[in-house]
MITORKE-334927 format. One line per 8 residues: their letters; for each residue x, y, z of C-alpha. Coordinates in Angstrom, 2 decimals, padded with zeros to 5 digits. Each point is the difference from the previous one (the first is absolute). Example, Ala and Ser with C-alpha at 12.3 -4.5 7.8 and 13.67 -1.06 7.14 Angstrom:
<sites>
AS	012.30/-004.50/007.80  001.37/003.44/-000.66
</sites>
This chain:
<sites>
MINNIGLA	002.08/009.72/001.13  -000.95/-002.87/002.32  003.57/-001.36/-000.13  001.34/003.32/001.26  -002.35/-000.16/003.00  001.73/-003.26/000.88  003.38/001.64/-000.52  -000.98/002.86/002.33
YRARKVTV	-001.15/-002.56/002.57  003.31/-001.86/-000.15  001.77/003.35/000.41  -002.15/000.61/003.12  -001.55/003.13/-001.47  -003.66/-000.93/000.59  -002.62/-000.14/002.70  -002.46/-002.88/-000.05
GTEITISE	-003.51/000.28/001.37  -002.54/002.76/000.46  000.82/001.16/003.52  003.79/000.01/-000.40  -000.24/001.79/-003.35  -002.31/002.68/001.43  002.24/000.41/003.04  003.06/000.52/-002.21
LRNKKVFL	-002.06/002.30/-002.24  -000.64/002.22/003.03  003.77/000.07/000.58  000.45/001.11/-003.64  001.98/-003.14/-000.84  -002.31/-001.43/-002.68  000.22/001.43/-003.54  -002.35/-002.36/-001.89
IFLATDAS	-002.71/-002.47/000.99  -001.16/-003.13/-001.78  -003.55/-000.95/000.92  -001.51/-003.34/-001.03  -003.00/000.32/-002.31  -001.79/-002.57/002.16  000.66/001.77/003.32  -003.07/000.68/002.15
DPTKKKVY	-001.87/003.29/-000.35  000.97/001.18/003.53  003.67/-000.70/-000.79  -000.21/001.88/-003.30  -001.73/002.95/001.68  002.62/000.16/002.75  002.96/-000.27/-002.39  -001.35/002.51/-002.53
GKAKTYQV	-000.92/002.43/002.78  003.44/-000.05/001.59  001.77/000.05/-003.37  -001.93/003.13/-000.98  000.84/001.66/003.33  003.72/-000.69/-000.44  -000.04/000.47/-003.81  001.25/-003.48/-000.87
EVIEAFQS	-001.06/-001.79/-003.17  -001.94/-003.27/000.26  000.27/-002.60/-002.76  -002.90/-002.43/-000.05  001.05/-002.27/-002.87  000.62/-003.45/001.47  -002.05/-002.57/001.87  001.00/-001.15/003.47
NELSNAIG	001.49/-003.27/-001.29  002.24/001.91/-002.46  001.30/002.34/002.72  000.46/-002.96/002.34  001.95/-002.01/-002.58  002.23/002.99/-000.76  001.32/000.04/003.56  -000.41/-003.70/000.87
KKDIKVIG	-002.73/000.43/002.61  -003.70/-000.83/000.24  -003.13/002.17/000.00  001.69/003.38/-000.44  -002.32/002.93/-000.75  002.24/003.04/000.54  003.67/000.61/-000.76  001.74/003.32/000.58
ITDRGFSQ	003.22/000.94/-001.80  002.38/001.76/002.40  002.71/000.94/-002.49  -000.37/003.04/-002.25  002.04/-001.61/-002.80  -002.10/-003.17/-000.08  -003.20/002.02/000.14  001.11/002.10/-003.00
LLMNQRRK	001.00/-003.14/-001.92  -003.37/-001.65/000.65  -002.02/003.14/-000.85  001.96/000.41/-003.25  -000.67/-003.63/-000.94  -003.69/000.54/000.61  -000.11/002.91/-002.43  001.52/-002.02/-002.87
</sites>
């Protein structure tokens, strides 16, 4: 699953960071959110609150360093998937 996050990033189908992801969520452009397990409580509360409002699934399965390595950046806590196909692929992989 983590490899496909990197693939989505290279395809430019992701948002990176809490504020950008929430902004795009408001514009109904985010279909799935990855939240780092080690994100701060205020960040988790904000992301889960907005995700519930806009009915978007949140996957909290990876630590910040794993999400960061997947896209080649540092200290990443929130990644939004902006492509419906990628979001379906990633959700299906999670269920296996």
